[in-house]
C-alpha distance (Angstrom), angle and dihedral (degrees) to the residues before:
residue distance angle dihedral
M1 . . .
L2 3.82 . .
Q3 3.80 116.7 .
V4 3.80 130.4 178.0
K5 3.82 118.1 -150.9
N6 3.77 140.8 166.9
V7 3.80 96.6 27.9
K8 3.80 120.5 -171.5
V9 3.79 126.4 179.7
Y10 3.84 118.3 -156.3
D11 3.79 134.9 -166.2
L12 3.79 96.8 3.2
E13 3.82 95.6 138.4
E14 3.81 93.4 39.8
S15 3.80 92.5 50.8
V16 3.78 92.7 47.2
I17 3.82 89.3 52.4
A18 3.79 90.2 46.9
C19 3.82 91.4 56.4
R20 3.80 87.3 81.0
N21 3.81 95.1 51.6
S22 3.84 93.3 104.7
M23 3.82 88.0 65.7
R24 3.84 96.7 45.0
T25 3.79 132.2 89.5
A26 3.85 94.8 -161.4
I27 3.78 139.1 36.4
P28 3.82 108.1 -84.3
E29 3.76 127.9 -119.7
Y30 3.81 109.9 -110.9
T31 3.81 97.4 -134.5
K32 3.82 133.6 140.0
E33 3.88 87.7 -111.9
E34 3.79 90.8 54.0
F35 3.83 90.9 47.7
E36 3.78 90.8 53.2
K37 3.83 91.1 49.7
S38 3.78 91.8 48.0
L39 3.82 97.6 44.4
E40 3.82 93.0 75.7
R41 3.83 91.6 54.3
A42 3.85 91.4 44.5
C43 3.83 89.8 54.5
K44 3.81 89.3 52.4
L45 3.82 93.5 47.8
A46 3.79 97.6 43.6
P47 3.87 96.1 78.8
L48 3.82 91.7 48.9
G49 3.72 125.9 89.7
N50 3.85 132.0 -163.0
G51 3.85 92.4 82.1
H52 3.82 95.7 -57.0
N53 3.79 89.6 111.4
N54 3.83 94.0 42.7
F55 3.80 90.3 118.3
L56 3.81 85.7 78.6
C57 3.83 90.5 71.7
G58 3.84 88.1 63.4
I59 3.83 91.2 60.6
R60 3.77 98.5 87.0
V61 3.77 125.8 -164.7
A62 3.81 127.2 -164.2
F63 3.84 125.3 -172.5
D64 3.75 146.4 153.3
L65 3.82 115.0 -109.4
V66 3.81 126.5 -159.8
Y67 3.77 105.1 -164.4
P68 3.78 143.7 165.4
N69 3.77 111.8 -109.3
Y70 3.83 93.4 -119.1
I71 3.85 89.8 69.3
S72 3.84 93.9 61.8
P73 3.83 97.7 85.9
E74 3.82 90.2 50.9
M75 3.80 93.4 50.2
Q76 3.80 91.1 49.0
R77 3.84 89.0 65.3
Y78 3.78 89.1 78.0
H79 3.79 114.4 83.9
F80 3.81 96.6 -158.8
F81 3.76 97.2 46.2
D82 3.74 101.2 103.2
I83 3.77 123.3 -170.1
V84 3.78 109.1 -143.4
N85 3.82 91.5 -167.6
S86 3.73 136.1 -38.6
S87 3.80 143.9 -159.2
S88 3.79 112.4 -90.4
K89 3.71 131.2 -129.1
M90 3.77 87.9 -169.0
H91 3.77 93.3 58.9
K92 3.81 103.7 28.3
L93 3.80 110.2 25.9
V94 3.79 93.2 96.3
K95 3.82 90.0 52.8
M96 3.81 98.5 46.5
D97 3.76 122.8 109.5
M98 3.82 103.3 -109.0
D99 3.82 90.7 -154.3
A100 3.80 94.2 53.6
C101 3.84 109.7 31.4
F102 3.85 99.3 69.9
N103 3.75 130.4 78.2
K104 3.80 121.6 -113.9
Y105 3.82 93.5 -91.9
V106 3.79 97.0 64.0
T107 3.78 107.9 102.3
D108 3.81 124.5 -123.4
E109 3.78 87.4 -119.1
S110 3.82 91.1 58.7
K111 3.76 91.2 48.0
E112 3.79 90.9 50.2
Q113 3.78 91.1 49.1
M114 3.82 89.8 51.5
K115 3.83 90.1 50.8
R116 3.83 90.5 52.0
L117 3.76 93.0 48.8
L118 3.81 91.2 46.6
D119 3.80 90.7 49.7
A120 3.79 90.2 51.5
Y121 3.82 90.4 49.3
N122 3.81 92.4 48.7
T123 3.78 90.8 47.7
M124 3.84 90.3 54.7
V125 3.85 91.5 46.7
N126 3.84 92.7 47.5
A127 3.82 92.2 46.0
R128 3.82 88.4 50.2
A129 3.80 90.1 -125.6
G130 3.75 119.4 -177.0
Q131 3.79 119.2 -68.3
D132 3.79 90.3 -112.9
A133 3.80 92.5 54.9
I134 3.80 92.3 47.2
Y135 3.78 90.4 48.5
Q136 3.81 91.9 50.4
A137 3.82 90.5 49.7
F138 3.82 92.6 48.1
M139 3.86 91.5 48.7
R140 3.82 89.0 52.8
V141 3.83 90.1 53.3
L142 3.79 92.7 45.8
S143 3.81 96.2 42.6
N144 3.80 94.7 49.1
C145 3.78 97.5 45.1
P146 3.78 108.8 124.1
L147 3.84 117.1 -115.2
G148 3.81 85.9 -124.2
V149 3.80 91.2 75.2
E150 3.81 106.8 123.3
L151 3.78 118.4 -130.2
F152 3.77 132.8 169.8
M153 3.79 139.3 -138.8
R154 3.78 143.7 172.4
C155 3.85 111.7 -119.3
T156 3.77 139.9 -173.7
T157 3.74 129.1 -161.0
N158 3.78 138.4 139.4
Y159 3.80 141.0 -115.4
L160 3.77 94.2 -97.5
Q161 3.76 91.9 56.3
L162 3.84 93.1 41.6
R163 3.77 87.1 54.4
T164 3.81 91.0 57.3
I165 3.80 91.8 44.9
Y166 3.80 92.3 48.7
K167 3.78 93.6 50.9
Q168 3.81 93.6 46.1
R169 3.89 97.6 41.9
K170 3.79 108.6 32.0
N171 3.88 91.2 95.4
H172 3.82 96.3 29.7
K173 3.81 122.9 147.7
L174 3.81 89.5 -119.1
K175 3.82 90.2 68.5
E176 3.79 98.1 164.4
D177 3.79 94.5 51.9
W178 3.80 103.1 33.9
G179 3.82 89.2 34.6
A180 3.80 90.0 59.5
F181 3.83 90.2 47.6
C182 3.83 91.4 49.2
K183 3.82 89.9 48.3
F184 3.80 87.8 54.8
I185 3.79 90.8 51.7
E186 3.84 90.9 48.0
E187 3.81 89.9 57.4
L188 3.83 94.8 54.9
P189 3.81 118.9 108.6
Y190 3.84 113.7 -86.8
F191 3.80 91.9 6.7
E192 3.80 93.7 151.3
E193 3.80 95.0 45.2
F194 3.84 98.9 44.1
I195 3.78 110.1 20.0
L196 3.81 106.0 27.3
A197 3.85 91.6 37.8
């Protein structure tokens, strides 16, 4: 099931300070004192739309995500959810441990079928069968892989995008996966002030 690990938050203080730039005549000093002065305004701007809360896009978040393959199309809906790099079914599926790489909802029958298809593929490779036969065997492995295969990726996004994701996914049907993602969002600094606002 979905897991978020190795979370880092960048430019939180700088973005909060920048939220007052429209009222400045010079570049601010990025000090703790300036952050404290700007925090009150940031908390007032965070609930607003129409660009007033745009400072939230400067608060960047990076993390590793372990996820079931079926969640990929839903994550791709978000424009500012960038995938730095990810594990690859294309490159590693035939080397994955078929007993360990699936989530708890993949049936034993599906796992056994994958093992049979993988054995057939490896037999063709070891026998140095023709490229077309090897290709056909690989495509059977890839095409029959359950969506419950768990992959991983490094991602970056920002508070503004996480705010949208949180509001859209906190009561989602995929409660174990999106629930874990929303829990990660809830644990970010200034969650209540900037994301829940």
